[in-house]
N, C-alpha and C positions, 0 to 999 in steps of 0.2 A: 059432451061435445069432444070430439077427437082433435088433438092438436095437429099441427102440420107434420106431414110425414117427412122423414129424413132418408135420403138415398145415398148409397155408396156405389160409385161407378167403377166397373172393372172392365179393362180392355183385354179380352182373350186373344184376339187377332187384330191386325191393323184394320180389317174390314168389318169387325163385329164388336159392338159395344152393348153391354148389358147393365141395366140399372137395377140394384137390389136394395130393399129397405135395410137400413143399418141395424135395426132390431134383429133382423134375421141373421145378420153376420155375427152379432154378439151371441145369439143362441147357439149357432153352429160351433163357435169357438169353445163355448162352455161344455157342450157335449163331447167334443173331441178331447178336451183336457181330462174329463172324467174317465173316458175310455182308456186313455194312455196311462193314467194313474192306477186304474184297476189292473191293467196288463203288466205293470212293472213288478219286479220281484219284491217280496215283502221285506220290510226293514229288518236289519240284523238284530237278533235276540241278544240279551246280555250273555257274556261268556259263562260257561258252566264252570263253577269252582273246581269240581272234580276233574274236569278236563285240563284245567290249568295246572293242577297238582301233578297229574300223570305225565304232562308234557315236560320239555326241557325248561328249567327255570331261566328267566331273563336276568341279565347282569344289571343290578341296581346300584347306582352310585350313592355313596354315603351322603346324606343331606347336609351334614356339618363336619367340620374338622375340629377336633378337640385338642387343645394345647395344654399339656401338663408340664409341671416343672419338678425338679428334684433339687431342693426340698419342696414339698407341696405348699400351696397357699402363698406363693410368692407373688410379688407385684410385677406384671409384665406389660410392656408397651410395644405396640406394633405400628410402624409408620411406613407408608408407601403412597400409593395413589389415594388411599384413605387410611385412617388411623383408628386405633382402639387401644384401650388400656384398662387394667383392672386386675383383680386377684384371680389366680389360676385355680381351677381349670376355666379356660375361655373357649367358647364355641364360635367358630367362624362359618358363615353360610357359604353357598356355592359360588357366589360372585367374587369372593376374595381370592384372587389369583395374581401372580406376578412377583416382583422383587420387593421385599420388605426388610427394613432395619428393625431388629428386635433388641430389647434391653430387659434384663431380668434383675430385680432387686428383691431384697428380703432380709429378714432377721438372721444374723449369723453368716451371711454370704456376702461375697464381694460383688458389687454391681458390675455386671458383665454385659458386653455388647456383641452382636453378631449380625449376619445378613442371611436371610432365608429366601428361597424361591418356592412359591406355592403354585404348583401346576393345576390344571383342571382336575376335578375330583376323580380319584381312581389312580392317579400317578403319585409316585413317591415325592415327598418334600425333600429338597436338597439344601445343604448348607453351603453358601458361597464364601464364607469367611474361613479363616484357618482353624483347624481343629485344635483342641488343647494339646500342648506339647510342641516340640520343635519340629519344623518341616522345611522343605526347600521353598515352598510357597511363602512361608513366613519370612525366610531369609531374604528372598527377592524383594518383597514388598517393603521390608524394613530399610533397604539400602537406597531409598528415595531421598530427595533433598530433606535436610533436617526439618522436622516439624510436620511435613506432609503426611507421613504414616500416622502420627499421633492425631492430627487433625481429621484424617479420614475415618478414624475410629471413634469420632464424635467426642473427643476430649480436646475441644477447640482451644481453650486457654493454654493448656500445656503445649499444644502444637504451635500456638502463636509465640510462646516464649522461646521454644527451640528455633523457630524460624527467624525471629528477631535477632537472637544472638548470632546465628549463623550468617545472616545477611550483614550485620554490622562487621563481622570478621572479614567477610568477602570485600566489602567496600573499603575498609581500612587496609587490607592487603593489596588491593588493586592500586589504591592511592600511593602506598609505599613503593610498589613496584614501578609505577610511572615515574615517581621522583628519582628512584634509583637509576633507571635507564637514562634519564635526562642528565644526571650529574656525572655518571661515569664517562660520558662522552667528552667532558672537559678535562684538559690535562693538568690543571692546577691541583695542588695538594689539598686545598680546602674542599674542593668539589669531591675529591676521592674520599675524604673522611666522611663528608655528609652522605655520600652515596652508600658507604658501608653501614652507616647508621640506619638508613632506610631499608637496606638489604636485611639487616637483623630484625627490623620491625616487620618486614614482610614475612620472614620465616616464622617469627613468633605468632603472628596472626594466622598463619597456615596451621601451626600446631593447635592453636585455640579452636579453629574451625574443625580440625580433625577430632578434637575432644568432644565438641558439641555434636558432631556427626555420629560418633560412637555412642554417646549418651542417648541420642534420639533413637538409634537402632535398638539398643538394649531396652529402652523404655517401651518400645513397641513389642519386643519379645516377651517381656514379663507382665504385660497388662492382662487383666482378667478377660476371658473370652467365653462366650456361650458355646456349649457343646451339644450337638444333636445326638442323643443316646438311643432314641427309638423313633422309627418312622414307619407308619402304616397308612393305608388310604384314609382311615378315619381318625387317626390319633398320632400325635408326636409328643415326645418328651424332651425337654431342654434342661440342662443342668448348668449351674454356676459354681465356681470354687468357694469352699468355706473359708472364712477369715481365720487366720491363726497368727499368733505373735511371731513365730519363727518366719512365716512367709512375709510378714511386713518388714522384719528386720533385714533379711538378706536382700530384699528389693530396694530398700532405702540405702543399703550399703553400696549397691551397684549404681543406682541413679537417685540423686537427691529428690525426695518427695514421692518416689514411686511406691514406697510402703504405705504412706498416708493415703495415696490414691487407691491402693488396693484395699485398705481398711475403710473406705468410704468417707475419708476426710479430705476431699479434693481441695478445699481452700487452703488448708495447712500445707498440703503437698505443693501447691503453687508457690506459697511463700518460700519454702526451703529451696525449690528449684530456682526461682528468680534470684534469691539472695546469693546462692552459690555461683550461678552464671555471672551475676554482676561482679562478685568478688574476683572471679577468674579473669573477666575482661579488664577490671581495674588493675590487676597485677600486670597484664601484658602492656597496658598503657603506661604504668609507672616504670616498667622495665625499659620501654622505649625512651622515656624522658631521661632516665639515668644514663643510657647509652649516649644520648645527645649531649648531656652535660659533660660526660667524660671526654667526648671528642672535642668539645669547646675548651676544656681544661688542657688537653694535650696541645691544642693549637696555641693557647696562651703561653704555655711553658716553652714551646719552641720559639715563640716570638720574644719571650723574655731572655732566652739564651743568647740572642743576637742583638738585643735592644741596646740603645745608647743609655748612658747614666741618667739622662733627663727623662727618658721614657720608662726606665726600670721601676721606679717607685709606683707609677700608675699601673703597670702590668702586675706588679706584686700584689697590689690591692685587689685587682681583678681576679688573680689566681686564688687569693684567700676567699673571695666571695663565691667563686665557682666551687671551691672545695666545700664550703658551707651548704651550697645548694645541692651538691651531690649527696652529702650526708643526710640532708633532709629528705630527698627523694628516695634514698635507700631505706630510710625508716618507713616511708610510705609503702615502698615495695614489700618490705618485710611484713608490714601490717596487713596488707591485702592478702599476702600468702597465708599468714596466720589466720586471718578472718575466714578464708576459704576452707582451711583445714578444720577450724573450730565449728564452722557452720555444718560441715559434713558430719562431724562427730555428734553434734547436737541433734542433727536430723535423724541419725541412727537411734540415739537414745529416745527421741520422741516417738519413733516408730515402735519401739519396744513397749510403749505405754498403751498399746491398743487393748481395750477391754475385751474380755473373753466373749461377750455377746455383742460384738460390733454389728451395727445395723446401718442401713442407708440413711444419709442425712436428710432431714426434712420431715414434714408431717406425715403421719401414717396414711397410706393410700386409702381412698374411699372404696366402699363396696359397690358403688354404682358407677358405671362407665357409659359414656355417650359418644357416638360416632356418627359422622355424616359421610358415608362412602359416596364418592363421586366417580362413578364408573362409566364405561361405554354404554351400558344398558340403561343408564339414567341415574338419578340421585335417589338416595334412600336415607332413612334415619333409623338408628338402632339404640335401644336402651336396655341395659342388662343390670339386673339386681340380684345380688347373692346374699343369703342370710347365714 
């Protein structure tokens, strides 16, 4: 038994209507598709290897960028939009592009830091940090506010010490200047004397700030830096300075703790820097107190010279007490100055104790590195094992 027929209505003209079975429509469409497929050009054949060799070779981008170090087998960390770390050589895939902070550590070398720009594969890798040696770029960056150049080179605790010392000097200097301006507007002799004390204090803190500023700049000059010694589309070579006893000594002579930082003893370097800066600030504070006591003594002596016999005994006792206070504070001032000098000398001797095979502080780097690059194309995970 045949099922009910299905019809497909087609209007050719407004006045003409034709009803066609739908099975016929499907059959016609199938035949038309077969004819069109048969008449179309044949699918492209695989390329002939011989023809590819005879033709012009296509430019192929290197699949990875290999990072080498001098000396080899150093520990390298790369941080930017994604991060990776491990023993060199390290291979980076095509997705790793942009600005990255790089740090190189290893046996017998000073831990060095730099900034690299990785372009799309095929372009040269560029170093965005200062090269090894003195340059105009290095000078300009070092003349920033104390601590900022050191902080930007990822030595944050040293930068914080320089910044704290400089800021304390600025605050103390501004306070002394404000007091000085207020006191000199008064005509009495007492105000003039006190104004001169604050003026000397302001000038002393300005000298201390200048010393911290200079130490911060020199510390940035003598730090260890990564040098880009080779750059090709498929490979780059980075170098870090070797640790030497002479290099540690002259750095610590210029800046307390700089030689220890250079020889990968950052904690010891922080101690020498903090102790020396604190001793210098204590000397300036003690010197200001001595100046104040001497002004008070001068006023007491002037008052005693015109005092009545009934007041003279009291003023004499006050003068004696002020002389005692002055001598005590002078001893403190001499002690802080001697402490700063002794600390600096001990810091240099400590830098000379650098072992010949100085290495980075901490446990030996692992042979396996793991990274989670989060890039515009999506996220990925990479595990690298080296034997």
